[in-house]
C-alpha atoms as a printed R data frame, in Angstrom:
    type eleno elety resid chain resno       x      y       z
1   ATOM     1    CA   UNK     A     1  26.082 26.892 -13.430
2   ATOM     2    CA   UNK     A     2  26.068 27.379 -17.174
3   ATOM     3    CA   UNK     A     3  24.303 30.253 -18.865
4   ATOM     4    CA   UNK     A     4  21.821 28.199 -20.251
5   ATOM     5    CA   UNK     A     5  20.901 26.408 -16.800
6   ATOM     6    CA   UNK     A     6  20.450 29.988 -15.612
7   ATOM     7    CA   UNK     A     7  17.928 30.809 -18.256
8   ATOM     8    CA   UNK     A     8  15.999 27.670 -18.136
9   ATOM     9    CA   UNK     A     9  15.712 28.577 -14.526
10  ATOM    10    CA   UNK     A    10  14.867 32.199 -14.668
11  ATOM    11    CA   UNK     A    11  12.146 31.393 -17.270
12  ATOM    12    CA   UNK     A    12  11.124 28.458 -15.117
13  ATOM    13    CA   UNK     A    13  10.312 30.789 -12.293
14  ATOM    14    CA   UNK     A    14   8.647 33.457 -14.224
15  ATOM    15    CA   UNK     A    15   6.412 30.772 -15.910
16  ATOM    16    CA   UNK     A    16   5.607 29.189 -12.658
17  ATOM    17    CA   UNK     A    17   4.760 32.643 -10.716
18  ATOM    18    CA   UNK     A    18   2.698 34.257 -13.416
19  ATOM    19    CA   UNK     A    19   0.668 30.360 -13.708
20  ATOM    20    CA   UNK     A    20   0.402 30.348  -9.753
21  ATOM    21    CA   UNK     A    21  -0.436 34.264  -9.745
22  ATOM    22    CA   UNK     A    22  -3.225 33.722 -12.401
23  ATOM    23    CA   UNK     A    23  -4.322 30.444 -10.241
24  ATOM    24    CA   UNK     A    24  -4.629 32.182  -7.216
25  ATOM    25    CA   UNK     A    25  -6.922 35.026  -8.431
26  ATOM    26    CA   UNK     A    26  -9.196 32.343 -10.017
27  ATOM    27    CA   UNK     A    27  -9.245 29.958  -7.271
28  ATOM    28    CA   UNK     A    28  -8.606 32.133  -4.088
29  ATOM    29    CA   UNK     A    29 -10.684 35.705  -4.925
30  ATOM    30    CA   UNK     A    30 -13.712 36.403  -2.749
31  ATOM    31    CA   UNK     A    31 -16.867 35.823  -4.523
32  ATOM    32    CA   UNK     A    32 -19.263 39.028  -5.444
33  ATOM    33    CA   UNK     A    33 -22.361 39.177  -3.344
34  ATOM    34    CA   UNK     A    34 -25.192 39.425  -5.505
35  ATOM    35    CA   UNK     A    35 -26.925 41.584  -3.538
36  ATOM    36    CA   UNK     A    36 -25.286 44.931  -4.644
37  ATOM    37    CA   UNK     A    37 -25.818 45.383  -8.282
38  ATOM    38    CA   UNK     A    38 -23.672 48.030 -10.213
39  ATOM    39    CA   UNK     A    39 -27.097 50.274 -10.651
40  ATOM    40    CA   UNK     A    40 -27.862 50.735  -7.036
41  ATOM    41    CA   UNK     A    41 -27.103 49.787  -3.353
42  ATOM    42    CA   UNK     A    42 -29.469 47.579  -1.060
43  ATOM    43    CA   UNK     A    43 -29.949 48.111   2.653
44  ATOM    44    CA   UNK     A    44 -32.434 48.179   5.537
45  ATOM    45    CA   UNK     A    45 -31.023 50.962   6.538
46  ATOM    46    CA   UNK     A    46 -28.701 53.583   6.052
47  ATOM    47    CA   UNK     A    47 -27.205 56.297   8.864
48  ATOM    48    CA   UNK     A    48 -25.331 59.251   9.003
49  ATOM    49    CA   UNK     A    49 -23.012 59.189  12.103
50  ATOM    50    CA   UNK     A    50 -21.106 62.499  13.901
51  ATOM    51    CA   UNK     A    51 -17.510 62.390  14.526
52  ATOM    52    CA   UNK     A    52 -18.264 60.501  18.098
53  ATOM    53    CA   UNK     A    53 -20.094 57.669  16.239
54  ATOM    54    CA   UNK     A    54 -23.473 59.382  16.910
55  ATOM    55    CA   UNK     A    55 -26.576 58.767  14.778
56  ATOM    56    CA   UNK     A    56 -27.386 62.004  13.586
57  ATOM    57    CA   UNK     A    57 -29.372 60.969  10.398
58  ATOM    58    CA   UNK     A    58 -31.149 57.773   9.384
59  ATOM    59    CA   UNK     A    59 -33.073 56.434   6.100
60  ATOM    60    CA   UNK     A    60 -34.777 52.809   6.980
61  ATOM    61    CA   UNK     A    61 -37.326 50.797   7.847
62  ATOM    62    CA   UNK     A    62 -38.682 50.127  11.020
63  ATOM    63    CA   UNK     A    63 -39.840 46.772  12.538
64  ATOM    64    CA   UNK     A    64 -43.382 47.061  11.082
65  ATOM    65    CA   UNK     A    65 -41.682 47.744   7.531
66  ATOM    66    CA   UNK     A    66 -42.670 50.880   7.280
67  ATOM    67    CA   UNK     A    67 -39.884 53.234   5.744
68  ATOM    68    CA   UNK     A    68 -38.861 56.475   6.953
69  ATOM    69    CA   UNK     A    69 -36.138 59.499   7.281
70  ATOM    70    CA   UNK     A    70 -34.872 60.610  11.045
71  ATOM    71    CA   UNK     A    71 -32.919 63.911  11.477
72  ATOM    72    CA   UNK     A    72 -31.771 64.351  15.020
73  ATOM    73    CA   UNK     A    73 -30.049 67.816  16.347
74  ATOM    74    CA   UNK     A    74 -26.462 68.162  17.019
75  ATOM    75    CA   UNK     A    75 -27.397 68.197  21.013
76  ATOM    76    CA   UNK     A    76 -29.973 65.144  20.516
77  ATOM    77    CA   UNK     A    77 -32.687 66.938  22.176
78  ATOM    78    CA   UNK     A    78 -34.913 67.385  18.565
79  ATOM    79    CA   UNK     A    79 -35.689 64.587  15.891
80  ATOM    80    CA   UNK     A    80 -37.575 65.382  12.797
81  ATOM    81    CA   UNK     A    81 -39.327 62.590  11.029
82  ATOM    82    CA   UNK     A    82 -40.754 61.981   8.016
83  ATOM    83    CA   UNK     A    83 -42.916 59.096   7.069
84  ATOM    84    CA   UNK     A    84 -45.060 58.026   4.538
85  ATOM    85    CA   UNK     A    85 -47.145 55.351   6.606
86  ATOM    86    CA   UNK     A    86 -47.170 57.520   9.602
87  ATOM    87    CA   UNK     A    87 -50.409 59.549  10.154
88  ATOM    88    CA   UNK     A    88 -48.321 62.586  10.786
89  ATOM    89    CA   UNK     A    89 -46.271 62.152   8.042
90  ATOM    90    CA   UNK     A    90 -43.708 65.302   9.516
91  ATOM    91    CA   UNK     A    91 -43.040 65.194  12.721
92  ATOM    92    CA   UNK     A    92 -40.589 67.772  14.718
93  ATOM    93    CA   UNK     A    93 -40.251 66.094  18.048
94  ATOM    94    CA   UNK     A    94 -38.338 66.440  21.470
95  ATOM    95    CA   UNK     A    95 -36.118 64.310  23.653
96  ATOM    96    CA   UNK     A    96 -39.004 63.484  25.998
97  ATOM    97    CA   UNK     A    97 -41.563 62.717  23.335
98  ATOM    98    CA   UNK     A    98 -43.442 66.145  23.145
99  ATOM    99    CA   UNK     A    99 -44.941 66.686  19.536
100 ATOM   100    CA   UNK     A   100 -43.489 70.291  19.184
101 ATOM   101    CA   UNK     A   101 -44.500 70.411  15.141
102 ATOM   102    CA   UNK     A   102 -46.358 68.166  13.190
103 ATOM   103    CA   UNK     A   103 -48.110 67.975   9.550
104 ATOM   104    CA   UNK     A   104 -50.950 65.716   8.018
């Protein structure tokens, strides 16, 4: 193979790879999600999980659309709830559902 043919082959391979790479990123790249904006994250629930995968804290909406913040003790025996939509805005409840403390 002559030097001129080798140079032509290398240029063609380089241009083909470059054009193919540009086209593949334009045609095959995942579409951006419209719900996510650069200045915020939109979700109905955020959970904080411990190393075992148990939910220890959560911020979200319940089935009635009421907002709440829930913090759970390490052993899962106590739950602290903050919800402006609930008559008792702040509640500390034990596992059986008994109210330990509440604030209107």
